[in-house]
N, C-alpha and C positions, 0 to 999 in steps of 0.2 A: 504494500500500500504506500510505503514511503516513495518507492520508485514511481508509482502511478501519479501520486500527488506532485512529485518533482517534475515529471515529464509533461503533465498537463497544465502546470502552473503558468508558464509563459503564454501558452495559447489562450487560456481563460482570462488572463490579464488583458489581452488585446480587446476584450469586449467593453472595457472601461466601466465596469459595474462595481461600485465600492463594496457592496455586500458580498458579491462573488469573490472579490479579491480578499476580503477579510476571512471568508470561509476557507479559501485555498491556503492562506497563510496559517490559519489555525490548524488545518489538517496536516500541512507539512510539518509544523512545529510538533504537533501531537505524535505523528508517526516517527519523527526523528527521536523524540524522547522515549517513545515506546521501544524503538530499536536499541537504544542505550540501556534501558531497563531490562530488556530480555537478555542482553549481553551480560549484565550483572547477575541475573538469575541463572544463566548458564554456568557462570563461575561458581556460584553457590552450589549448584548441582554437582559440578566437577569436584568441589571440596567434599561434599557428602559422599560421593561415590569412591573417592580415593583416600580420604583421610578418616572419615567416620564410617568405615565400610560396614561394620556389623552393628546391630541394634539401632539402626536408623529407620524408624518408622514415623512418618509424619502423617497424621490423619488428614485426608483430603488434600494431599500434597499438590496435585495438579490444579485444583480449585484455588488454593492459596497462591500458587504461582501466577495463575491467570488474573486474580484480583490485584496482585502486586504489579504484574507486567502491564496491565491495561489501566489500572486504577491510579497508580502514582503519577504517570504522565497526565492523566485527566485532571488530577488535583492541581498540578502546576498550571495547566492551560486555563482552568476555571479561575484560579487566582489572578492570572494575568488579565483575563477578560473582565473580572469583577473590578480590578483596579482601573483599567481603561481599555476599552475595545479598540481605541485608535492607535494602540501600540502596534497593531497589525495594519498592513496596507501595501500600497504599490511602492516599490523601492526606488525606481529611477524614472522620473518623468521628464528627463532632459531631452532637448532637441538633438543633441549630438549623438545620442545612443537610442534611437527610437525602438530598436528591437531588443533592448536589454531590460524591458519591463519585467518585474518579478515581484510577486506578492510575498512579503516576509515581514519579520519584526523590524519596526522603524526606529525604535529607541535602543541606543547602544547599551544603556544600563540594563534594560530588560533582557537584551540578547546575552550579555555577559553573565547575568545571574541565572537565567532560565536555560541557557544552552551550554555555555562554556563551563560555568561552575558545576552544573549538573553532570556534564561529561567528566570533569575533573574528579568529582566524587566517585563516579562509576569506575574511572580508571584507577583510582587509589584502592578501591575495593577489589577490583580484579587483580591488581598487582599483589595485594596482601594474600589473596586466595592462591595465586600462582606460586608465590614464595612458600607458603605453607605446604602446598602440594609437593613442591620440589624438595623441601626439607623432609617431608614424610617419605618420599621415594628414596631419598638419600639414606635415611635412617634404616629403612627396610633393606636396602642394598648392603649397608654396613653390617647389619645383624646377620644377613645371609652369608656374607664373606667370613665373618667370625665363626659361624657355625660350621661352615665347610672346612675351615682350617682346623677346627677342633676335631672333626671326624677323620681328617687325614692323619 
């Protein structure tokens, strides 16, 4: 859906309808945040599968993942819309670049908080999960080597 929103954004902007532009910007923002959130959920699943291998039962795990994966980005979008729906709109209405119209976030502060900071938090979480998984794999490898030396 992120790809579809991105690819149709410029074409729909050419209709010069403010409501359509805001809708496309919101959809693009939502699906971008959803992609980041699902990436984070994948790293959590990776952690559960490789570090907490046994005795990991989370009731209604898929439902909880879906609520987090689709709900957290929705909360961010709703907050931005509640604050000011005019944060979304047509990016460039200049005469020198008539084909570069694109509906997106217009305010730099909102962009940095709701996209860049969001991505940075996801990136930190993924990095922490990755390091934890690597340490777990390394400790298993070290234990296996010690055991094999003992039996030799």
